Predicted model as a PDB file, atoms N, CA, C, CB and O in Angstrom, pLDDT in the B-factor column:
MODEL        1                                                                  
ATOM      1  N   MET A   1     -41.543  -3.224  31.020  1.00 45.00           N  
ATOM      2  CA  MET A   1     -40.809  -2.044  30.622  1.00 45.00           C  
ATOM      3  C   MET A   1     -39.365  -2.217  31.078  1.00 45.00           C  
ATOM      4  CB  MET A   1     -41.446  -0.751  31.217  1.00 45.00           C  
ATOM      5  O   MET A   1     -39.112  -2.692  32.185  1.00 45.00           O  
ATOM      6  N   VAL A   2     -38.463  -1.849  30.266  1.00 46.00           N  
ATOM      7  CA  VAL A   2     -37.043  -1.927  30.593  1.00 46.00           C  
ATOM      8  C   VAL A   2     -36.511  -0.522  30.725  1.00 46.00           C  
ATOM      9  CB  VAL A   2     -36.250  -2.723  29.520  1.00 46.00           C  
ATOM     10  O   VAL A   2     -36.812   0.340  29.900  1.00 46.00           O  
ATOM     11  N   ARG A   3     -35.725  -0.284  31.754  1.00 46.00           N  
ATOM     12  CA  ARG A   3     -35.206   1.061  31.992  1.00 46.00           C  
ATOM     13  C   ARG A   3     -33.728   1.035  32.294  1.00 46.00           C  
ATOM     14  CB  ARG A   3     -35.951   1.725  33.128  1.00 46.00           C  
ATOM     15  O   ARG A   3     -33.370   0.801  33.448  1.00 46.00           O  
ATOM     16  N   PRO A   4     -32.834   1.263  31.328  1.00 47.00           N  
ATOM     17  CA  PRO A   4     -31.517   1.693  31.724  1.00 47.00           C  
ATOM     18  C   PRO A   4     -31.646   3.150  32.129  1.00 47.00           C  
ATOM     19  CB  PRO A   4     -30.465   1.491  30.579  1.00 47.00           C  
ATOM     20  O   PRO A   4     -32.758   3.297  32.635  1.00 47.00           O  
ATOM     21  N   PRO A   5     -31.065   4.115  32.115  1.00 45.00           N  
ATOM     22  CA  PRO A   5     -29.817   4.559  31.549  1.00 45.00           C  
ATOM     23  C   PRO A   5     -28.614   4.220  32.392  1.00 45.00           C  
ATOM     24  CB  PRO A   5     -29.864   6.004  31.329  1.00 45.00           C  
ATOM     25  O   PRO A   5     -27.518   4.704  32.114  1.00 45.00           O  
ATOM     26  N   ARG A   6     -28.777   3.427  33.382  1.00 50.00           N  
ATOM     27  CA  ARG A   6     -27.625   2.910  34.101  1.00 50.00           C  
ATOM     28  C   ARG A   6     -27.282   1.586  33.453  1.00 50.00           C  
ATOM     29  CB  ARG A   6     -27.906   2.752  35.646  1.00 50.00           C  
ATOM     30  O   ARG A   6     -27.983   1.150  32.539  1.00 50.00           O  
ATOM     31  N   PRO A   7     -26.216   0.933  33.906  1.00 49.00           N  
ATOM     32  CA  PRO A   7     -25.885  -0.363  33.316  1.00 49.00           C  
ATOM     33  C   PRO A   7     -26.789  -1.476  33.816  1.00 49.00           C  
ATOM     34  CB  PRO A   7     -24.450  -0.713  33.608  1.00 49.00           C  
ATOM     35  O   PRO A   7     -26.402  -2.643  33.767  1.00 49.00           O  
ATOM     36  N   SER A   8     -27.979  -1.150  34.294  1.00 53.00           N  
ATOM     37  CA  SER A   8     -28.940  -2.169  34.675  1.00 53.00           C  
ATOM     38  C   SER A   8     -30.309  -1.751  34.159  1.00 53.00           C  
ATOM     39  CB  SER A   8     -28.958  -2.381  36.218  1.00 53.00           C  
ATOM     40  O   SER A   8     -30.558  -0.573  33.902  1.00 53.00           O  
ATOM     41  N   SER A   9     -31.181  -2.719  34.013  1.00 54.00           N  
ATOM     42  CA  SER A   9     -32.507  -2.414  33.523  1.00 54.00           C  
ATOM     43  C   SER A   9     -33.527  -3.232  34.287  1.00 54.00           C  
ATOM     44  CB  SER A   9     -32.611  -2.681  32.018  1.00 54.00           C  
ATOM     45  O   SER A   9     -33.188  -4.242  34.904  1.00 54.00           O  
ATOM     46  N   ARG A  10     -34.769  -2.799  34.247  1.00 56.00           N  
ATOM     47  CA  ARG A  10     -35.847  -3.483  34.938  1.00 56.00           C  
ATOM     48  C   ARG A  10     -36.894  -3.877  33.913  1.00 56.00           C  
ATOM     49  CB  ARG A  10     -36.459  -2.593  36.056  1.00 56.00           C  
ATOM     50  O   ARG A  10     -37.373  -3.047  33.140  1.00 56.00           O  
ATOM     51  N   VAL A  11     -37.240  -5.151  33.919  1.00 56.00           N  
ATOM     52  CA  VAL A  11     -38.226  -5.674  32.984  1.00 56.00           C  
ATOM     53  C   VAL A  11     -39.521  -5.889  33.750  1.00 56.00           C  
ATOM     54  CB  VAL A  11     -37.734  -7.000  32.309  1.00 56.00           C  
ATOM     55  O   VAL A  11     -39.527  -6.569  34.777  1.00 56.00           O  
ATOM     56  N   ARG A  12     -40.620  -5.319  33.265  1.00 56.00           N  
ATOM     57  CA  ARG A  12     -41.918  -5.492  33.911  1.00 56.00           C  
ATOM     58  C   ARG A  12     -42.877  -6.138  32.932  1.00 56.00           C  
ATOM     59  CB  ARG A  12     -42.478  -4.139  34.416  1.00 56.00           C  
ATOM     60  O   ARG A  12     -42.872  -5.826  31.742  1.00 56.00           O  
ATOM     61  N   ARG A  13     -43.681  -7.022  33.432  1.00 53.00           N  
ATOM     62  CA  ARG A  13     -44.619  -7.733  32.570  1.00 53.00           C  
ATOM     63  C   ARG A  13     -46.013  -7.584  33.146  1.00 53.00           C  
ATOM     64  CB  ARG A  13     -44.234  -9.233  32.428  1.00 53.00           C  
ATOM     65  O   ARG A  13     -46.188  -7.610  34.364  1.00 53.00           O  
ATOM     66  N   GLY A  14     -46.986  -7.432  32.300  1.00 55.00           N  
ATOM     67  CA  GLY A  14     -48.376  -7.292  32.726  1.00 55.00           C  
ATOM     68  C   GLY A  14     -49.016  -8.621  33.058  1.00 55.00           C  
ATOM     69  O   GLY A  14     -48.460  -9.403  33.829  1.00 55.00           O  
ATOM     70  N   ALA A  15     -50.162  -8.884  32.493  1.00 56.00           N  
ATOM     71  CA  ALA A  15     -50.952 -10.051  32.856  1.00 56.00           C  
ATOM     72  C   ALA A  15     -50.364 -11.374  32.375  1.00 56.00           C  
ATOM     73  CB  ALA A  15     -52.324  -9.901  32.314  1.00 56.00           C  
ATOM     74  O   ALA A  15     -50.542 -12.392  33.042  1.00 56.00           O  
ATOM     75  N   GLY A  16     -49.677 -11.390  31.248  1.00 62.00           N  
ATOM     76  CA  GLY A  16     -49.166 -12.646  30.718  1.00 62.00           C  
ATOM     77  C   GLY A  16     -47.657 -12.711  30.762  1.00 62.00           C  
ATOM     78  O   GLY A  16     -46.989 -11.705  30.521  1.00 62.00           O  
ATOM     79  N   GLY A  17     -47.108 -13.871  31.063  1.00 69.00           N  
ATOM     80  CA  GLY A  17     -45.661 -14.037  31.082  1.00 69.00           C  
ATOM     81  C   GLY A  17     -45.149 -14.340  29.684  1.00 69.00           C  
ATOM     82  O   GLY A  17     -45.815 -15.034  28.916  1.00 69.00           O  
ATOM     83  N   ALA A  18     -43.994 -13.838  29.355  1.00 74.00           N  
ATOM     84  CA  ALA A  18     -43.364 -14.077  28.066  1.00 74.00           C  
ATOM     85  C   ALA A  18     -41.884 -13.753  28.209  1.00 74.00           C  
ATOM     86  CB  ALA A  18     -44.031 -13.224  26.930  1.00 74.00           C  
ATOM     87  O   ALA A  18     -41.493 -13.005  29.105  1.00 74.00           O  
ATOM     88  N   PRO A  19     -41.063 -14.311  27.332  1.00 80.00           N  
ATOM     89  CA  PRO A  19     -39.636 -14.001  27.439  1.00 80.00           C  
ATOM     90  C   PRO A  19     -39.318 -12.616  26.886  1.00 80.00           C  
ATOM     91  CB  PRO A  19     -38.810 -15.052  26.704  1.00 80.00           C  
ATOM     92  O   PRO A  19     -39.959 -12.146  25.946  1.00 80.00           O  
ATOM     93  N   ASP A  20     -38.330 -11.978  27.479  1.00 84.00           N  
ATOM     94  CA  ASP A  20     -37.763 -10.730  26.980  1.00 84.00           C  
ATOM     95  C   ASP A  20     -36.309 -11.014  26.663  1.00 84.00           C  
ATOM     96  CB  ASP A  20     -37.915  -9.550  28.019  1.00 84.00           C  
ATOM     97  O   ASP A  20     -35.610 -11.644  27.456  1.00 84.00           O  
ATOM     98  N   THR A  21     -35.849 -10.554  25.511  1.00 87.00           N  
ATOM     99  CA  THR A  21     -34.459 -10.736  25.125  1.00 87.00           C  
ATOM    100  C   THR A  21     -33.762  -9.392  25.077  1.00 87.00           C  
ATOM    101  CB  THR A  21     -34.355 -11.449  23.770  1.00 87.00           C  
ATOM    102  O   THR A  21     -34.244  -8.459  24.434  1.00 87.00           O  
ATOM    103  N   ALA A  22     -32.627  -9.290  25.755  1.00 88.00           N  
ATOM    104  CA  ALA A  22     -31.780  -8.103  25.711  1.00 88.00           C  
ATOM    105  C   ALA A  22     -30.551  -8.477  24.887  1.00 88.00           C  
ATOM    106  CB  ALA A  22     -31.382  -7.601  27.166  1.00 88.00           C  
ATOM    107  O   ALA A  22     -29.872  -9.457  25.192  1.00 88.00           O  
ATOM    108  N   ALA A  23     -30.269  -7.706  23.852  1.00 90.00           N  
ATOM    109  CA  ALA A  23     -29.145  -8.003  22.966  1.00 90.00           C  
ATOM    110  C   ALA A  23     -28.364  -6.731  22.680  1.00 90.00           C  
ATOM    111  CB  ALA A  23     -29.636  -8.644  21.648  1.00 90.00           C  
ATOM    112  O   ALA A  23     -28.949  -5.657  22.541  1.00 90.00           O  
ATOM    113  N   PRO A  24     -27.038  -6.849  22.591  1.00 89.00           N  
ATOM    114  CA  PRO A  24     -26.247  -5.657  22.288  1.00 89.00           C  
ATOM    115  C   PRO A  24     -26.489  -5.192  20.864  1.00 89.00           C  
ATOM    116  CB  PRO A  24     -24.759  -5.931  22.503  1.00 89.00           C  
ATOM    117  O   PRO A  24     -26.558  -6.004  19.942  1.00 89.00           O  
ATOM    118  N   ASN A  25     -26.618  -3.890  20.686  1.00 88.00           N  
ATOM    119  CA  ASN A  25     -26.685  -3.306  19.358  1.00 88.00           C  
ATOM    120  C   ASN A  25     -25.286  -2.859  18.949  1.00 88.00           C  
ATOM    121  CB  ASN A  25     -27.686  -2.119  19.317  1.00 88.00           C  
ATOM    122  O   ASN A  25     -24.946  -2.846  17.766  1.00 88.00           O  
ATOM    123  N   ASP A  26     -24.495  -2.498  19.929  1.00 85.00           N  
ATOM    124  CA  ASP A  26     -23.124  -2.046  19.730  1.00 85.00           C  
ATOM    125  C   ASP A  26     -22.459  -2.080  21.103  1.00 85.00           C  
ATOM    126  CB  ASP A  26     -23.062  -0.597  19.076  1.00 85.00           C  
ATOM    127  O   ASP A  26     -23.149  -2.256  22.107  1.00 85.00           O  
ATOM    128  N   PHE A  27     -21.188  -1.922  21.172  1.00 83.00           N  
ATOM    129  CA  PHE A  27     -20.429  -1.869  22.420  1.00 83.00           C  
ATOM    130  C   PHE A  27     -20.426  -3.214  23.138  1.00 83.00           C  
ATOM    131  CB  PHE A  27     -21.000  -0.795  23.336  1.00 83.00           C  
ATOM    132  O   PHE A  27     -20.276  -4.252  22.493  1.00 83.00           O  
ATOM    133  N   ALA A  28     -20.589  -3.218  24.457  1.00 82.00           N  
ATOM    134  CA  ALA A  28     -20.391  -4.406  25.285  1.00 82.00           C  
ATOM    135  C   ALA A  28     -21.671  -5.202  25.482  1.00 82.00           C  
ATOM    136  CB  ALA A  28     -19.834  -4.010  26.627  1.00 82.00           C  
ATOM    137  O   ALA A  28     -22.772  -4.701  25.254  1.00 82.00           O  
ATOM    138  N   GLY A  29     -21.508  -6.461  25.913  1.00 85.00           N  
ATOM    139  CA  GLY A  29     -22.644  -7.296  26.290  1.00 85.00           C  
ATOM    140  C   GLY A  29     -22.870  -8.463  25.362  1.00 85.00           C  
ATOM    141  O   GLY A  29     -22.386  -8.479  24.231  1.00 85.00           O  
ATOM    142  N   THR A  30     -23.616  -9.447  25.855  1.00 88.00           N  
ATOM    143  CA  THR A  30     -24.038 -10.599  25.064  1.00 88.00           C  
ATOM    144  C   THR A  30     -25.540 -10.758  25.246  1.00 88.00           C  
ATOM    145  CB  THR A  30     -23.269 -11.904  25.487  1.00 88.00           C  
ATOM    146  O   THR A  30     -26.092 -10.347  26.267  1.00 88.00           O  
ATOM    147  N   ALA A  31     -26.193 -11.345  24.272  1.00 90.00           N  
ATOM    148  CA  ALA A  31     -27.648 -11.508  24.316  1.00 90.00           C  
ATOM    149  C   ALA A  31     -28.054 -12.398  25.483  1.00 90.00           C  
ATOM    150  CB  ALA A  31     -28.166 -12.099  22.995  1.00 90.00           C  
ATOM    151  O   ALA A  31     -27.405 -13.402  25.777  1.00 90.00           O  
ATOM    152  N   ARG A  32     -29.149 -12.006  26.146  1.00 90.00           N  
ATOM    153  CA  ARG A  32     -29.705 -12.773  27.260  1.00 90.00           C  
ATOM    154  C   ARG A  32     -31.222 -12.733  27.187  1.00 90.00           C  
ATOM    155  CB  ARG A  32     -29.208 -12.221  28.624  1.00 90.00           C  
ATOM    156  O   ARG A  32     -31.820 -11.738  26.779  1.00 90.00           O  
ATOM    157  N   THR A  33     -31.829 -13.843  27.594  1.00 89.00           N  
ATOM    158  CA  THR A  33     -33.285 -13.921  27.636  1.00 89.00           C  
ATOM    159  C   THR A  33     -33.730 -14.095  29.078  1.00 89.00           C  
ATOM    160  CB  THR A  33     -33.809 -15.085  26.752  1.00 89.00           C  
ATOM    161  O   THR A  33     -33.160 -14.894  29.822  1.00 89.00           O  
ATOM    162  N   VAL A  34     -34.753 -13.340  29.468  1.00 86.00           N  
ATOM    163  CA  VAL A  34     -35.275 -13.362  30.833  1.00 86.00           C  
ATOM    164  C   VAL A  34     -36.765 -13.665  30.766  1.00 86.00           C  
ATOM    165  CB  VAL A  34     -35.008 -12.005  31.570  1.00 86.00           C  
ATOM    166  O   VAL A  34     -37.484 -13.049  29.979  1.00 86.00           O  
ATOM    167  N   TRP A  35     -37.241 -14.607  31.583  1.00 84.00           N  
ATOM    168  CA  TRP A  35     -38.670 -14.865  31.719  1.00 84.00           C  
ATOM    169  C   TRP A  35     -39.159 -14.142  32.953  1.00 84.00           C  
ATOM    170  CB  TRP A  35     -38.973 -16.390  31.806  1.00 84.00           C  
ATOM    171  O   TRP A  35     -38.553 -14.249  34.019  1.00 84.00           O  
ATOM    172  N   VAL A  36     -40.248 -13.409  32.820  1.00 78.00           N  
ATOM    173  CA  VAL A  36     -40.814 -12.657  33.936  1.00 78.00           C  
ATOM    174  C   VAL A  36     -42.243 -13.146  34.156  1.00 78.00           C  
ATOM    175  CB  VAL A  36     -40.778 -11.110  33.663  1.00 78.00           C  
ATOM    176  O   VAL A  36     -43.051 -13.171  33.227  1.00 78.00           O  
ATOM    177  N   ARG A  37     -42.542 -13.531  35.385  1.00 77.00           N  
ATOM    178  CA  ARG A  37     -43.885 -14.009  35.706  1.00 77.00           C  
ATOM    179  C   ARG A  37     -44.898 -12.865  35.622  1.00 77.00           C  
ATOM    180  CB  ARG A  37     -43.909 -14.643  37.111  1.00 77.00           C  
ATOM    181  O   ARG A  37     -44.530 -11.701  35.786  1.00 77.00           O  
ATOM    182  N   PRO A  38     -46.151 -13.181  35.372  1.00 75.00           N  
ATOM    183  CA  PRO A  38     -47.180 -12.142  35.285  1.00 75.00           C  
ATOM    184  C   PRO A  38     -47.214 -11.263  36.533  1.00 75.00           C  
ATOM    185  CB  PRO A  38     -48.546 -12.778  35.069  1.00 75.00           C  
ATOM    186  O   PRO A  38     -47.213 -11.770  37.655  1.00 75.00           O  
ATOM    187  N   GLY A  39     -47.243  -9.958  36.338  1.00 76.00           N  
ATOM    188  CA  GLY A  39     -47.312  -9.004  37.430  1.00 76.00           C  
ATOM    189  C   GLY A  39     -46.017  -8.796  38.186  1.00 76.00           C  
ATOM    190  O   GLY A  39     -45.997  -8.052  39.166  1.00 76.00           O  
ATOM    191  N   LYS A  40     -44.933  -9.431  37.763  1.00 77.00           N  
ATOM    192  CA  LYS A  40     -43.646  -9.331  38.451  1.00 77.00           C  
ATOM    193  C   LYS A  40     -42.668  -8.517  37.625  1.00 77.00           C  
ATOM    194  CB  LYS A  40     -43.071 -10.727  38.735  1.00 77.00           C  
ATOM    195  O   LYS A  40     -42.993  -8.077  36.522  1.00 77.00           O  
ATOM    196  N   GLN A  41     -41.480  -8.317  38.151  1.00 77.00           N  
ATOM    197  CA  GLN A  41     -40.428  -7.593  37.435  1.00 77.00           C  
ATOM    198  C   GLN A  41     -39.116  -8.318  37.630  1.00 77.00           C  
ATOM    199  CB  GLN A  41     -40.319  -6.124  37.921  1.00 77.00           C  
ATOM    200  O   GLN A  41     -38.975  -9.131  38.544  1.00 77.00           O  
ATOM    201  N   ALA A  42     -38.161  -8.025  36.777  1.00 76.00           N  
ATOM    202  CA  ALA A  42     -36.826  -8.609  36.876  1.00 76.00           C  
ATOM    203  C   ALA A  42     -35.799  -7.523  36.599  1.00 76.00           C  
ATOM    204  CB  ALA A  42     -36.653  -9.803  35.888  1.00 76.00           C  
ATOM    205  O   ALA A  42     -36.015  -6.655  35.754  1.00 76.00           O  
ATOM    206  N   ASP A  43     -34.700  -7.575  37.303  1.00 78.00           N  
ATOM    207  CA  ASP A  43     -33.591  -6.651  37.062  1.00 78.00           C  
ATOM    208  C   ASP A  43     -32.542  -7.364  36.231  1.00 78.00           C  
ATOM    209  CB  ASP A  43     -32.980  -6.129  38.401  1.00 78.00           C  
ATOM    210  O   ASP A  43     -32.268  -8.547  36.432  1.00 78.00           O  
ATOM    211  N   LEU A  44     -31.964  -6.633  35.299  1.00 80.00           N  
ATOM    212  CA  LEU A  44     -30.946  -7.187  34.424  1.00 80.00           C  
ATOM    213  C   LEU A  44     -29.787  -6.209  34.359  1.00 80.00           C  
ATOM    214  CB  LEU A  44     -31.515  -7.478  33.009  1.00 80.00           C  
ATOM    215  O   LEU A  44     -29.953  -5.085  33.885  1.00 80.00           O  
ATOM    216  N   ALA A  45     -28.622  -6.617  34.825  1.00 82.00           N  
ATOM    217  CA  ALA A  45     -27.431  -5.762  34.757  1.00 82.00           C  
ATOM    218  C   ALA A  45     -26.875  -5.807  33.338  1.00 82.00           C  
ATOM    219  CB  ALA A  45     -26.346  -6.213  35.795  1.00 82.00           C  
ATOM    220  O   ALA A  45     -26.796  -6.871  32.724  1.00 82.00           O  
ATOM    221  N   TRP A  46     -26.496  -4.656  32.834  1.00 84.00           N  
ATOM    222  CA  TRP A  46     -25.929  -4.577  31.485  1.00 84.00           C  
ATOM    223  C   TRP A  46     -24.573  -3.889  31.576  1.00 84.00           C  
ATOM    224  CB  TRP A  46     -26.884  -3.808  30.505  1.00 84.00           C  
ATOM    225  O   TRP A  46     -24.463  -2.828  32.189  1.00 84.00           O  
ATOM    226  N   PRO A  47     -23.536  -4.477  30.975  1.00 86.00           N  
ATOM    227  CA  PRO A  47     -22.197  -3.893  31.088  1.00 86.00           C  
ATOM    228  C   PRO A  47     -22.026  -2.633  30.242  1.00 86.00           C  
ATOM    229  CB  PRO A  47     -21.157  -4.914  30.684  1.00 86.00           C  
ATOM    230  O   PRO A  47     -22.703  -2.438  29.233  1.00 86.00           O  
ATOM    231  N   LEU A  48     -21.117  -1.803  30.679  1.00 87.00           N  
ATOM    232  CA  LEU A  48     -20.708  -0.634  29.918  1.00 87.00           C  
ATOM    233  C   LEU A  48     -19.392  -0.952  29.226  1.00 87.00           C  
ATOM    234  CB  LEU A  48     -20.575   0.622  30.831  1.00 87.00           C  
ATOM    235  O   LEU A  48     -18.643  -1.811  29.692  1.00 87.00           O  
ATOM    236  N   ASP A  49     -19.100  -0.275  28.122  1.00 86.00           N  
ATOM    237  CA  ASP A  49     -17.797  -0.465  27.508  1.00 86.00           C  
ATOM    238  C   ASP A  49     -16.759   0.367  28.274  1.00 86.00           C  
ATOM    239  CB  ASP A  49     -17.831  -0.069  25.997  1.00 86.00           C  
ATOM    240  O   ASP A  49     -17.086   0.997  29.279  1.00 86.00           O  
ATOM    241  N   ARG A  50     -15.524   0.366  27.801  1.00 87.00           N  
ATOM    242  CA  ARG A  50     -14.440   1.073  28.499  1.00 87.00           C  
ATOM    243  C   ARG A  50     -14.688   2.567  28.650  1.00 87.00           C  
ATOM    244  CB  ARG A  50     -13.144   0.864  27.768  1.00 87.00           C  
ATOM    245  O   ARG A  50     -14.161   3.199  29.565  1.00 87.00           O  
ATOM    246  N   GLU A  51     -15.478   3.122  27.764  1.00 88.00           N  
ATOM    247  CA  GLU A  51     -15.754   4.564  27.809  1.00 88.00           C  
ATOM    248  C   GLU A  51     -17.083   4.884  28.492  1.00 88.00           C  
ATOM    249  CB  GLU A  51     -15.757   5.135  26.401  1.00 88.00           C  
ATOM    250  O   GLU A  51     -17.526   6.032  28.476  1.00 88.00           O  
ATOM    251  N   GLY A  52     -17.720   3.877  29.091  1.00 87.00           N  
ATOM    252  CA  GLY A  52     -18.960   4.094  29.820  1.00 87.00           C  
ATOM    253  C   GLY A  52     -20.208   4.128  28.955  1.00 87.00           C  
ATOM    254  O   GLY A  52     -21.236   4.651  29.387  1.00 87.00           O  
ATOM    255  N   ARG A  53     -20.146   3.585  27.747  1.00 88.00           N  
ATOM    256  CA  ARG A  53     -21.286   3.599  26.834  1.00 88.00           C  
ATOM    257  C   ARG A  53     -22.042   2.266  26.872  1.00 88.00           C  
ATOM    258  CB  ARG A  53     -20.816   3.900  25.404  1.00 88.00           C  
ATOM    259  O   ARG A  53     -21.476   1.226  27.211  1.00 88.00           O  
ATOM    260  N   TYR A  54     -23.316   2.319  26.523  1.00 88.00           N  
ATOM    261  CA  TYR A  54     -24.116   1.111  26.350  1.00 88.00           C  
ATOM    262  C   TYR A  54     -25.058   1.319  25.176  1.00 88.00           C  
ATOM    263  CB  TYR A  54     -24.908   0.764  27.647  1.00 88.00           C  
ATOM    264  O   TYR A  54     -25.410   2.450  24.843  1.00 88.00           O  
ATOM    265  N   ASP A  55     -25.463   0.224  24.552  1.00 90.00           N  
ATOM    266  CA  ASP A  55     -26.395   0.242  23.431  1.00 90.00           C  
ATOM    267  C   ASP A  55     -27.040  -1.133  23.386  1.00 90.00           C  
ATOM    268  CB  ASP A  55     -25.677   0.599  22.063  1.00 90.00           C  
ATOM    269  O   ASP A  55     -26.420  -2.098  22.940  1.00 90.00           O  
ATOM    270  N   VAL A  56     -28.258  -1.225  23.839  1.00 89.00           N  
ATOM    271  CA  VAL A  56     -28.936  -2.516  23.971  1.00 89.00           C  
ATOM    272  C   VAL A  56     -30.345  -2.425  23.394  1.00 89.00           C  
ATOM    273  CB  VAL A  56     -28.986  -2.962  25.455  1.00 89.00           C  
ATOM    274  O   VAL A  56     -31.011  -1.395  23.505  1.00 89.00           O  
ATOM    275  N   ILE A  57     -30.782  -3.504  22.784  1.00 90.00           N  
ATOM    276  CA  ILE A  57     -32.142  -3.610  22.253  1.00 90.00           C  
ATOM    277  C   ILE A  57     -32.865  -4.693  23.044  1.00 90.00           C  
ATOM    278  CB  ILE A  57     -32.139  -3.935  20.710  1.00 90.00           C  
ATOM    279  O   ILE A  57     -32.377  -5.816  23.168  1.00 90.00           O  
ATOM    280  N   VAL A  58     -34.031  -4.344  23.577  1.00 87.00           N  
ATOM    281  CA  VAL A  58     -34.838  -5.298  24.337  1.00 87.00           C  
ATOM    282  C   VAL A  58     -36.078  -5.625  23.517  1.00 87.00           C  
ATOM    283  CB  VAL A  58     -35.226  -4.728  25.749  1.00 87.00           C  
ATOM    284  O   VAL A  58     -36.787  -4.731  23.055  1.00 87.00           O  
ATOM    285  N   THR A  59     -36.328  -6.911  23.344  1.00 87.00           N  
ATOM    286  CA  THR A  59     -37.483  -7.377  22.577  1.00 87.00           C  
ATOM    287  C   THR A  59     -38.371  -8.213  23.479  1.00 87.00           C  
ATOM    288  CB  THR A  59     -37.042  -8.193  21.330  1.00 87.00           C  
ATOM    289  O   THR A  59     -37.898  -9.165  24.100  1.00 87.00           O  
ATOM    290  N   ALA A  60     -39.654  -7.872  23.563  1.00 82.00           N  
ATOM    291  CA  ALA A  60     -40.637  -8.657  24.303  1.00 82.00           C  
ATOM    292  C   ALA A  60     -41.322  -9.585  23.308  1.00 82.00           C  
ATOM    293  CB  ALA A  60     -41.681  -7.736  25.044  1.00 82.00           C  
ATOM    294  O   ALA A  60     -41.949  -9.131  22.351  1.00 82.00           O  
ATOM    295  N   HIS A  61     -41.197 -10.872  23.538  1.00 80.00           N  
ATOM    296  CA  HIS A  61     -41.765 -11.867  22.621  1.00 80.00           C  
ATOM    297  C   HIS A  61     -43.191 -12.183  23.049  1.00 80.00           C  
ATOM    298  CB  HIS A  61     -40.900 -13.165  22.592  1.00 80.00           C  
ATOM    299  O   HIS A  61     -43.458 -13.242  23.616  1.00 80.00           O  
ATOM    300  N   THR A  62     -44.093 -11.266  22.777  1.00 75.00           N  
ATOM    301  CA  THR A  62     -45.484 -11.378  23.215  1.00 75.00           C  
ATOM    302  C   THR A  62     -46.440 -11.694  22.074  1.00 75.00           C  
ATOM    303  CB  THR A  62     -45.913 -10.101  23.888  1.00 75.00           C  
ATOM    304  O   THR A  62     -47.651 -11.750  22.285  1.00 75.00           O  
ATOM    305  N   GLY A  63     -45.925 -11.898  20.887  1.00 75.00           N  
ATOM    306  CA  GLY A  63     -46.784 -12.071  19.721  1.00 75.00           C  
ATOM    307  C   GLY A  63     -46.864 -10.786  18.918  1.00 75.00           C  
ATOM    308  O   GLY A  63     -47.092 -10.815  17.709  1.00 75.00           O  
ATOM    309  N   ARG A  64     -46.674  -9.652  19.594  1.00 75.00           N  
ATOM    310  CA  ARG A  64     -46.649  -8.350  18.909  1.00 75.00           C  
ATOM    311  C   ARG A  64     -45.223  -7.891  18.671  1.00 75.00           C  
ATOM    312  CB  ARG A  64     -47.409  -7.294  19.723  1.00 75.00           C  
ATOM    313  O   ARG A  64     -44.991  -6.917  17.955  1.00 75.00           O  
ATOM    314  N   ARG A  65     -44.279  -8.581  19.263  1.00 72.00           N  
ATOM    315  CA  ARG A  65     -42.847  -8.318  19.091  1.00 72.00           C  
ATOM    316  C   ARG A  65     -42.487  -6.856  19.354  1.00 72.00           C  
ATOM    317  CB  ARG A  65     -42.415  -8.703  17.685  1.00 72.00           C  
ATOM    318  O   ARG A  65     -41.999  -6.156  18.466  1.00 72.00           O  
ATOM    319  N   PHE A  66     -42.730  -6.411  20.564  1.00 82.00           N  
ATOM    320  CA  PHE A  66     -42.373  -5.068  20.985  1.00 82.00           C  
ATOM    321  C   PHE A  66     -40.856  -4.979  21.135  1.00 82.00           C  
ATOM    322  CB  PHE A  66     -43.086  -4.692  22.311  1.00 82.00           C  
ATOM    323  O   PHE A  66     -40.242  -5.846  21.756  1.00 82.00           O  
ATOM    324  N   THR A  67     -40.251  -3.934  20.568  1.00 87.00           N  
ATOM    325  CA  THR A  67     -38.806  -3.723  20.644  1.00 87.00           C  
ATOM    326  C   THR A  67     -38.531  -2.312  21.132  1.00 87.00           C  
ATOM    327  CB  THR A  67     -38.131  -3.967  19.268  1.00 87.00           C  
ATOM    328  O   THR A  67     -39.181  -1.356  20.709  1.00 87.00           O  
ATOM    329  N   GLN A  68     -37.556  -2.194  22.031  1.00 86.00           N  
ATOM    330  CA  GLN A  68     -37.141  -0.894  22.565  1.00 86.00           C  
ATOM    331  C   GLN A  68     -35.618  -0.847  22.592  1.00 86.00           C  
ATOM    332  CB  GLN A  68     -37.735  -0.649  23.997  1.00 86.00           C  
ATOM    333  O   GLN A  68     -34.970  -1.799  23.028  1.00 86.00           O  
ATOM    334  N   ARG A  69     -35.054   0.251  22.130  1.00 89.00           N  
ATOM    335  CA  ARG A  69     -33.600   0.423  22.131  1.00 89.00           C  
ATOM    336  C   ARG A  69     -33.208   1.452  23.187  1.00 89.00           C  
ATOM    337  CB  ARG A  69     -33.090   0.859  20.727  1.00 89.00           C  
ATOM    338  O   ARG A  69     -33.845   2.496  23.325  1.00 89.00           O  
ATOM    339  N   TYR A  70     -32.150   1.138  23.927  1.00 86.00           N  
ATOM    340  CA  TYR A  70     -31.607   2.046  24.932  1.00 86.00           C  
ATOM    341  C   TYR A  70     -30.123   2.234  24.643  1.00 86.00           C  
ATOM    342  CB  TYR A  70     -31.838   1.499  26.384  1.00 86.00           C  
ATOM    343  O   TYR A  70     -29.385   1.259  24.498  1.00 86.00           O  
ATOM    344  N   ALA A  71     -29.693   3.476  24.560  1.00 86.00           N  
ATOM    345  CA  ALA A  71     -28.281   3.778  24.312  1.00 86.00           C  
ATOM    346  C   ALA A  71     -27.924   5.021  25.083  1.00 86.00           C  
ATOM    347  CB  ALA A  71     -27.988   3.964  22.795  1.00 86.00           C  
ATOM    348  O   ALA A  71     -28.755   5.908  25.272  1.00 86.00           O  
ATOM    349  N   GLY A  72     -26.697   5.084  25.525  1.00 87.00           N  
ATOM    350  CA  GLY A  72     -26.271   6.269  26.259  1.00 87.00           C  
ATOM    351  C   GLY A  72     -24.827   6.201  26.674  1.00 87.00           C  
ATOM    352  O   GLY A  72     -24.090   5.283  26.314  1.00 87.00           O  
ATOM    353  N   HIS A  73     -24.451   7.178  27.424  1.00 84.00           N  
ATOM    354  CA  HIS A  73     -23.066   7.318  27.879  1.00 84.00           C  
ATOM    355  C   HIS A  73     -23.074   7.733  29.327  1.00 84.00           C  
ATOM    356  CB  HIS A  73     -22.282   8.343  27.018  1.00 84.00           C  
ATOM    357  O   HIS A  73     -22.013   7.911  29.924  1.00 84.00           O  
TER     358      HIS A  73                                                      
ENDMDL                                                                          
END                                                                             
């Protein structure tokens, strides 16, 4: 699970490890891929634009291709 609404997010993975990709939908940031070991979590800092906004899409590459979008100010 990934949780902004701050400029950072936490990626949690269940029983199987798989890559998660965080990519900008708008505003600031560049795409990044994070591997998380089974049962572990990873923190990912995400930049804000000049006005304090963020818009990021996180995709879990698990075979089911779960996607979650986070945006805010």
